[in-house]
C-alpha positions in Angstrom: 118.6 -84.3 -86.2 115.9 -85.5 -88.4 113.4 -86.1 -85.4 114.2 -82.6 -84.1 113.1 -80.9 -87.5 110.1 -83.0 -87.4 109.3 -82.2 -83.8 109.8 -78.4 -84.9 107.8 -78.8 -87.9 104.9 -80.0 -85.7 105.0 -77.2 -83.2 105.0 -74.6 -86.1 102.2 -76.4 -87.5 100.4 -76.3 -84.0 101.2 -72.7 -83.7 99.7 -71.6 -86.9 96.4 -73.8 -86.4 95.8 -72.6 -83.2 96.4 -69.1 -83.8 94.3 -69.3 -87.0 91.5 -70.9 -84.4 91.9 -68.2 -81.9 91.9 -65.3 -84.6 88.9 -66.9 -86.1 87.2 -66.6 -82.7 88.4 -63.0 -82.1 87.0 -61.9 -85.7 83.5 -63.0 -84.1 83.9 -62.0 -80.4 85.0 -58.4 -81.4 83.5 -57.7 -84.4 80.8 -55.3 -82.9 83.7 -53.5 -81.4 85.2 -52.9 -84.5 82.1 -51.7 -86.2 81.8 -49.4 -83.4 85.1 -48.0 -84.1 84.1 -47.6 -87.7 84.9 -50.6 -89.4 82.1 -51.2 -92.2 79.3 -53.3 -91.1 80.4 -56.2 -93.2 83.1 -57.1 -90.3 80.2 -58.8 -88.7 80.4 -61.5 -91.4 84.0 -62.0 -91.6 83.9 -64.8 -88.9 81.7 -66.8 -91.4 84.5 -67.2 -93.8 87.3 -67.0 -90.9 86.0 -69.7 -88.9 85.6 -72.6 -91.5 88.9 -71.5 -93.1 90.7 -72.1 -89.7 88.9 -75.3 -89.6 89.7 -76.4 -92.7 93.3 -75.8 -92.1 93.4 -77.5 -88.9 91.8 -80.6 -90.4 94.4 -80.4 -93.2 97.2 -80.2 -90.9 96.2 -82.6 -88.4 98.3 -85.4 -88.2 96.5 -87.3 -85.4 96.4 -91.1 -85.4 93.9 -91.1 -82.5 91.1 -93.2 -84.0 88.5 -92.0 -81.2 89.4 -88.4 -82.3 89.3 -89.1 -86.0 86.0 -91.0 -85.6 84.4 -87.9 -83.7 85.7 -85.6 -86.3 84.1 -87.7 -89.0 81.0 -88.1 -87.3 80.7 -84.2 -86.8 81.6 -83.5 -90.6 78.7 -85.9 -91.5 76.4 -84.2 -89.3 77.3 -81.0 -90.8 76.8 -82.4 -94.4 73.3 -83.7 -93.2 72.5 -80.2 -91.9 73.8 -78.7 -95.0 71.5 -80.7 -97.3 68.3 -80.2 -95.0 68.9 -76.5 -95.3 69.4 -76.4 -99.2 66.4 -78.9 -99.8 64.2 -76.3 -97.7 65.5 -73.6 -99.5 64.8 -75.2 -103.0 61.6 -76.2 -102.1 60.6 -73.0 -100.7 62.4 -70.6 -103.4 64.2 -69.1 -100.6 67.6 -67.3 -101.8 71.0 -69.1 -101.8 72.2 -66.5 -99.5 69.5 -67.3 -97.2 70.5 -70.9 -97.0 74.2 -70.2 -97.0 73.6 -67.9 -93.7 71.1 -70.2 -92.2 73.8 -72.9 -92.4 76.5 -70.8 -90.7 74.5 -69.4 -88.3 73.3 -73.0 -87.4 76.2 -75.0 -88.2 79.4 -72.6 -87.2 79.4 -73.5 -83.4 79.9 -77.2 -84.6 82.6 -75.9 -87.2 84.4 -74.3 -84.2 84.1 -77.2 -81.8 85.3 -79.4 -84.8 88.5 -77.0 -85.3 89.3 -77.0 -81.5 88.9 -80.9 -80.8 91.3 -81.3 -83.9 94.2 -79.3 -82.6 97.1 -81.3 -81.5 97.0 -80.3 -78.0 100.0 -80.9 -75.4 99.8 -79.6 -71.7 101.4 -76.4 -72.4 99.9 -75.5 -75.7 96.3 -76.3 -74.2 97.2 -74.0 -71.3 98.3 -71.2 -73.5 95.2 -71.5 -75.7 93.0 -71.2 -72.5 94.7 -68.1 -71.2 93.8 -66.5 -74.6 90.2 -67.3 -74.3 90.3 -66.3 -70.6 91.7 -63.1 -71.6 88.8 -62.8 -74.2 86.2 -63.3 -71.6 87.9 -61.2 -69.0 87.9 -58.3 -71.1 84.3 -58.7 -72.1 83.5 -59.1 -68.5 85.5 -55.8 -67.6 84.1 -53.6 -70.6 80.5 -54.6 -69.3 81.3 -53.6 -65.8 83.1 -50.3 -67.1 80.0 -49.6 -69.4 77.9 -49.7 -66.3 79.8 -48.3 -63.3 82.1 -45.6 -65.1 80.4 -44.5 -68.2 76.7 -45.0 -66.7 75.2 -46.5 -70.0 72.2 -47.5 -68.0 71.4 -43.7 -67.8 71.6 -43.4 -71.5 68.3 -43.2 -73.8 68.4 -44.8 -77.2 65.3 -45.5 -79.2 64.6 -49.5 -78.8 66.4 -50.0 -75.9 65.9 -50.1 -72.3 68.1 -48.4 -70.0 69.9 -51.7 -68.6 70.1 -53.2 -72.3 73.1 -50.6 -72.8 75.5 -53.2 -70.8 76.8 -55.2 -73.5 80.2 -55.6 -73.2 81.9 -56.5 -76.3 78.8 -56.9 -78.2 77.8 -53.3 -78.1 75.1 -51.8 -80.5 73.6 -55.0 -81.2 69.8 -55.4 -80.3 70.0 -58.3 -77.9 73.7 -57.6 -76.9 72.8 -57.6 -73.3 71.4 -61.0 -73.2 74.1 -62.3 -75.2 76.8 -60.8 -73.0 75.5 -62.0 -69.9 74.8 -65.6 -71.4 78.6 -65.4 -72.3 79.8 -63.9 -69.1 77.6 -66.3 -66.8 78.8 -69.2 -69.0 82.6 -68.3 -68.5 81.7 -67.5 -64.9 80.9 -71.4 -64.5 83.7 -72.5 -66.8 86.3 -70.4 -64.8 85.3 -71.7 -61.4 85.3 -75.5 -62.5 88.3 -75.2 -64.6 90.9 -72.9 -63.3 92.1 -75.3 -60.6 95.2 -73.5 -59.9 93.8 -70.3 -58.9 92.4 -69.9 -55.3 88.7 -70.6 -54.7 88.1 -67.1 -53.5 89.1 -65.7 -56.8 87.3 -68.1 -58.7 84.0 -67.5 -56.6 84.7 -63.7 -57.0 84.6 -63.9 -60.9 81.7 -65.9 -61.0 79.7 -63.5 -58.8 81.0 -60.6 -61.1 79.3 -62.3 -64.1 76.3 -62.8 -62.1 76.3 -59.0 -61.3 76.7 -58.4 -65.2 73.5 -60.6 -65.6 71.9 -58.3 -63.1 72.7 -54.9 -64.0 72.0 -55.9 -67.9 68.5 -56.8 -66.8 69.3 -60.4 -68.8 67.0 -62.3 -66.0 66.3 -65.0 -68.8 69.7 -65.9 -68.7 69.3 -66.8 -65.0 66.0 -68.9 -65.6 67.8 -70.7 -68.6 70.6 -71.5 -66.6 68.4 -72.8 -63.7 66.5 -75.2 -66.1 69.8 -76.5 -67.5 70.7 -77.2 -64.0 67.5 -79.0 -63.1 68.0 -81.1 -66.5 71.3 -82.2 -65.2 70.1 -82.9 -61.9 67.5 -85.5 -63.6 70.5 -87.1 -65.3 71.9 -88.0 -61.9 69.2 -90.2 -60.6 71.6 -93.3 -61.0 74.3 -91.5 -58.7 72.7 -91.0 -55.5 75.7 -88.9 -53.8 75.9 -86.5 -56.6 72.1 -86.4 -57.0 71.6 -85.5 -53.1 74.4 -82.7 -53.5 73.1 -81.1 -56.6 69.3 -81.1 -55.1 70.6 -79.8 -51.8 72.4 -77.1 -54.0 69.5 -76.4 -56.0 67.2 -76.0 -52.9 69.5 -73.3 -51.2 70.0 -71.6 -54.6 66.1 -71.4 -55.1 65.7 -70.2 -51.7 68.3 -67.4 -51.7 66.8 -66.2 -55.2 63.2 -66.1 -53.7 64.5 -64.1 -50.7 66.3 -61.9 -53.2 63.3 -61.3 -55.2 61.2 -60.1 -52.0 64.2 -57.9 -50.5 66.9 -57.1 -53.0 66.2 -54.1 -55.4 68.6 -55.5 -58.1 66.1 -58.5 -58.6 63.1 -56.3 -59.1 62.8 -56.9 -62.6 62.3 -60.7 -62.4 58.9 -60.0 -60.7 57.5 -58.9 -64.4 57.3 -62.8 -64.5 55.0 -63.1 -61.1 51.5 -62.4 -62.8 49.7 -65.6 -62.7 46.6 -64.5 -64.9 49.2 -64.2 -67.9 49.9 -67.9 -68.1 47.2 -71.0 -68.7 46.0 -72.0 -72.0 44.1 -68.6 -72.6 46.8 -66.1 -70.8 48.3 -63.5 -73.0 52.0 -64.9 -72.3 51.1 -68.3 -73.6 49.1 -67.0 -76.7 52.0 -64.5 -77.7 54.7 -67.5 -77.1 53.0 -70.1 -79.0 51.8 -67.5 -81.9 54.8 -68.9 -84.3 53.1 -72.4 -83.9 49.7 -71.0 -85.2 51.3 -68.3 -88.1 53.4 -70.4 -89.7 51.2 -73.5 -90.3 48.7 -71.2 -92.1 51.3 -70.6 -95.1 51.8 -74.2 -95.4 50.9 -75.2 -99.0 51.7 -79.1 -98.7 52.8 -81.9 -96.7 56.2 -81.0 -97.7 56.1 -77.7 -95.7 55.8 -80.1 -92.5 58.9 -81.5 -93.3 61.0 -78.7 -94.8 59.2 -75.5 -93.4 58.9 -72.3 -95.1 62.8 -71.8 -96.0 65.8 -70.8 -94.3 65.4 -67.0 -93.2 61.5 -66.9 -93.9 59.9 -67.3 -90.4 61.3 -66.2 -86.9 64.9 -67.4 -86.6 67.8 -64.7 -86.1 67.9 -64.6 -89.9 64.5 -64.2 -90.8 63.5 -62.1 -87.4 66.4 -59.8 -87.8 69.4 -60.1 -89.8 67.8 -59.9 -93.4 66.0 -56.8 -92.4 68.7 -55.4 -90.6 71.4 -55.9 -93.6 69.0 -55.3 -96.3 71.4 -53.0 -98.1 74.0 -55.8 -98.3 71.9 -59.0 -98.5 69.2 -58.0 -101.3 71.7 -57.5 -104.0 72.8 -61.0 -103.0 69.3 -62.4 -103.7 67.9 -62.6 -100.0 64.4 -63.4 -99.8 61.5 -62.8 -97.3 58.4 -64.3 -96.3 55.2 -62.7 -95.0 55.1 -65.5 -91.9 57.9 -63.4 -90.4 56.2 -60.3 -90.7 52.7 -61.6 -89.1 54.6 -63.0 -86.2 56.3 -59.4 -85.4 52.9 -57.9 -85.9 51.6 -60.4 -83.2 54.5 -59.2 -81.0 53.5 -55.4 -81.6 49.7 -56.1 -80.8 50.3 -57.8 -77.4 50.8 -55.7 -74.3 53.6 -58.1 -73.0 55.7 -57.7 -76.5 58.1 -55.2 -75.3 58.1 -56.1 -71.6 60.5 -59.3 -72.0 62.0 -61.6 -74.6 60.8 -64.6 -72.3 57.3 -64.1 -74.0 58.9 -63.8 -77.4 57.5 -66.0 -80.2 60.8 -65.5 -81.9 63.0 -68.1 -80.4 65.4 -70.6 -81.2 63.7 -74.0 -81.5 60.5 -72.2 -83.3 63.1 -70.7 -85.9 64.5 -73.9 -86.8 61.4 -75.7 -86.9 59.7 -72.7 -88.9 62.5 -72.5 -91.3 63.4 -76.0 -91.9 60.8 -78.3 -90.8 61.0 -81.3 -88.9 63.8 -82.7 -91.3 66.0 -79.7 -90.4 65.2 -79.9 -86.8 66.2 -83.4 -86.6 69.3 -82.6 -88.4 70.2 -80.1 -86.0 69.5 -82.6 -83.1 71.4 -85.1 -84.7 74.6 -82.8 -84.5 73.7 -81.9 -80.8 73.3 -85.6 -79.8 77.0 -86.1 -81.3 78.3 -83.6 -79.3 76.6 -84.9 -76.2 77.4 -88.2 -77.0 81.0 -87.9 -77.6 82.4 -84.5 -76.3 80.4 -83.7 -73.2 82.6 -86.0 -70.9 81.8 -84.0 -67.7 79.1 -82.3 -65.8 79.9 -78.6 -66.9 79.7 -79.5 -70.4 76.4 -81.2 -70.3 75.5 -78.1 -68.3 76.4 -75.9 -71.0 74.2 -78.3 -73.4 71.2 -78.1 -71.1 71.5 -74.1 -71.0 71.6 -74.0 -74.7 68.4 -76.0 -75.1 66.8 -73.9 -72.5 67.9 -70.6 -73.9 66.6 -71.8 -77.0 63.2 -71.7 -75.5 63.4 -68.3 -74.6 65.1 -66.0 -77.5 67.3 -66.3 -80.6 70.8 -67.1 -78.9 71.0 -70.6 -80.5 71.4 -68.2 -83.5 73.8 -65.8 -81.9 77.5 -66.7 -83.0 78.8 -64.8 -79.9 77.2 -66.7 -77.4 77.1 -70.3 -79.2 80.9 -70.2 -80.4 81.6 -69.0 -76.8 79.8 -72.4 -75.6 81.6 -74.5 -78.3 84.9 -73.1 -77.4 84.5 -73.8 -73.7 83.1 -77.5 -74.4 86.2 -78.2 -76.8 88.6 -77.2 -74.0 87.2 -79.1 -71.3 87.1 -82.3 -74.0 91.0 -81.5 -74.4 91.4 -81.4 -70.8 89.8 -84.9 -70.3 91.9 -86.0 -73.3 95.2 -85.0 -71.4 93.9 -86.6 -68.1 93.1 -90.0 -69.7 96.6 -90.1 -71.4 98.3 -90.0 -67.9 
């Protein structure tokens, strides 16, 4: 009887922890939907509280005796503390608002907190399957909503100031500036995840789902997402140089894919938007695309006052990340009373965008992108802290090619726009990597 009661307690504990993690993810994933339905705009910040809370409860209730799992958890916690202190050191040196530092830490650190929560859940095969089912439902709903927006509501014909017609196809990330890119990133990641993980589902169904997510990317005109995924795939191939068999398979697949894409660019109308990049004269050292993309690296150092700025940047939320580039202005009514601060460097970069004829043509040319934002805000110390956390995930949690592909894709997309600080994309990637890690843990125990 005693052992039965203990087992029951463990099950209840798991249900509570896993449900909390799912609810925390949902508060992020569906926040824009609730906002659209009339909830106050503060709903978009709720996940900054629910995700750490769910992680804390999971860690406190965890009774894991797996030394490897415990070591990974402590490594991630250590990495998060290093990032925390790098951000607050930058804020202190640059006199940035405390709210700037808090939001910067959450935007950059929250995906790792979500990942920490998921890997700390005591997953049995049945409970893992249940968790995966709920996550798939979330992603399927997002995909369905995006297709509904395009083919039923015909949102691609709507006229909204600041949004091109295809930009309205955003799925659950409706009414956010880059929602079409975030939505396509999430769906395309899920399409690949479903293809490789839903092994009990017939291959034709998995392929159809993957193609549907690809179609969402096309109708949302989020072509930069495909480029980031291609770069991620190429980087993955480069890691296979020691495994000749896999290398040959991946290279053949890449060649076929590139050939098909090139054919589509010339013959399929849905791919016509990609031709905006096919202008050789805008590239090169003095090309307009090169000058605009690198504007941050000229503007930010012009505000440096000492060597410490190279180490600590200009302060969290003061340059071109998601926080300084958009959020502080977008939520000024909420954040200014809390002491948020701005910096002219962010304004100057936006002026460079407005002054360029490429500024409104594609985010591919935008100087406001993830890696530039981390460097500009936090300097080389902050960048090193973030890379250290990423290395821990790569080293200990990316146990298969899909997880490594996701990491490479995040790296690539961070060179394009601000998705590295978009919770919708980053927490989705973290969840998929965490679930894949649990799959391998279950396999290794058999």
